[in-house]
N, C-alpha and C positions, 0 to 999 in steps of 0.2 A: 862721278855719280855723287850727287849731294844726298847725304843722310842726316836726318835731324830727329829731334824728339817728337813723339806723337802729341798732338794737342787735342783738346775737346772737339774742335771743329772737324778733325779727321775721323772721329769715331764712326759715323754712319757708313762712310765709304769703306773703312777698314773692317768693320763688322761684316759688311756684305762680302768683301773679299775673303775673310775668314770662313764664312758660312758656305761660300762657293767651293771650298776645299774641305768640307766637313768630314769626308771619309778619312782624310789624313790627319786632321787636327781637331776634330770634334766641333760641332755647332755650338754656338753660344748665344745667349740673349744679350741685349744691350747692358742690362744690369751686371751680368756676369763678366762681360768684357770690361766694363768700367771698374769692377772690383779687381780684376787682374792688373789693370793699368795702375791702380792705386798701390798695389802691393809690389809692383815691378821694381827690380834693380835697374833695368834698362828697358825702355819702351821706345824703339827707334823705327823709323820708316824712311824709305826712299822718297825724296821730295815730290816726285811725280806721282806718288801713290801706287807704284807698281809692286811694292812689297813692304813687309814689316816684320819685325822680330820683337818678341817679348821674352825677357829673361828675369829670373829670380836669382838670389844668391843664397849663401849658407846662412845668413842672418835673417832671411825672410821666413816667417812661420810657414810650415809645410802647406803647399798649395795643391794638395792631392797626393795620391799614393806614389806617383813617380818622383816628384820632388822630394817627398818624405824618404824614399829609398836612398837618395843621395845624402840627405841630411843625416841619416843614420850611419853613413859609411865614410863620408869625406868631411874634412874640417873647413876648407876654404874653396869655394867654387862659384862659377857663374853657370847657372842652369838654363839652357834654352828651352823655354816652355813651348814656343811655337815660332816658326818662320814660315811665312806664306808669301808666295810670289804669284802674281797674276799670270795666267796661261800665256798671254801675248808677250810677256817679258821673260819667259823661261829661256835659258841658254845664253843670256846676256850678262851673266855675272852678278845678278842682283843678290842672290842668297850668299854668294862668296863675299860680296862687299858688306852685307849686313853682319856676317860672322866676323870679318876683319874689324869692323867697327866695334863690335862687342869685345873682341879680344883686346883692342886698344884701351877701351874703358876699364876692363878688368886689370890689365897690366898697370895702368895708372893707379889703381887701387890695391896693387900688389896681390891680386887673386891669381893663383898659379894654375888653375884648372878650369876647363870648360867641359860641361857634361850635358847630356840630352838622352832622349829615348827615341827609338824608331820602331814603327809597327812591324812585327813579324807576321801576325795574322790579324787582318789582311796584310799581306806583304807590301810594303812601300819600297819597291826596288829602287826608284829614283833617289829617295832620301838615303837609303843604305849605301848606294854607290857614291853619292855626294860626300857622305861622312868618311867612307873608306878612303876616297881620294885625298881627303884632308888630314889623314893620319889618326883618326879616331880609332880607339881599340875597344874591344868588348869588356864591359865591367860586370855584366850579369843579365839575367832575363827574368820576366815576371808576367803574370796575368793581371791586366787592369780590369778588375771586376765591374767597374762602373760602366764600361762599354763593351766588355767581352773581348777585348783585344789583347793579344800576346805582344809584349814589347821587349826590345833589346836595349839595355842601357849601355851607353857609350861614353868614353872619356878621352880627353886630350890635354896634355900639358900646354899651357899658353906660353 
């Protein structure tokens, strides 16, 4: 599976993919999506457009309350802001490949920890199971007041 950096030409298709999964990752405007990409530590996608991942790190200014939660508690980390996989590509290892790609980038930069959050309310069972299978452990919980969602914070040494 070929994974590469996201380019400007990819934005319309990836924004549509993101917004098709708004319940899990929250809808964005093109301006907001471009802003996230400019701030990203890693902005990676599967070459066929079937999935993408955006990540920030410990040096990125807080990109919302969930990223800020980790910046207040961890020294060095890669924070998965969102991973989105097209419905037709689920179960084919796309998300796993994107996470492994991020882990390789982080290891090269000597970043020892990968972190993220998963929705508890509404419950994202698929994402929770995905992270549990990969050895992520609970770091905390909070309410994301922007969207009224309860989230669980997860962490995993790389």
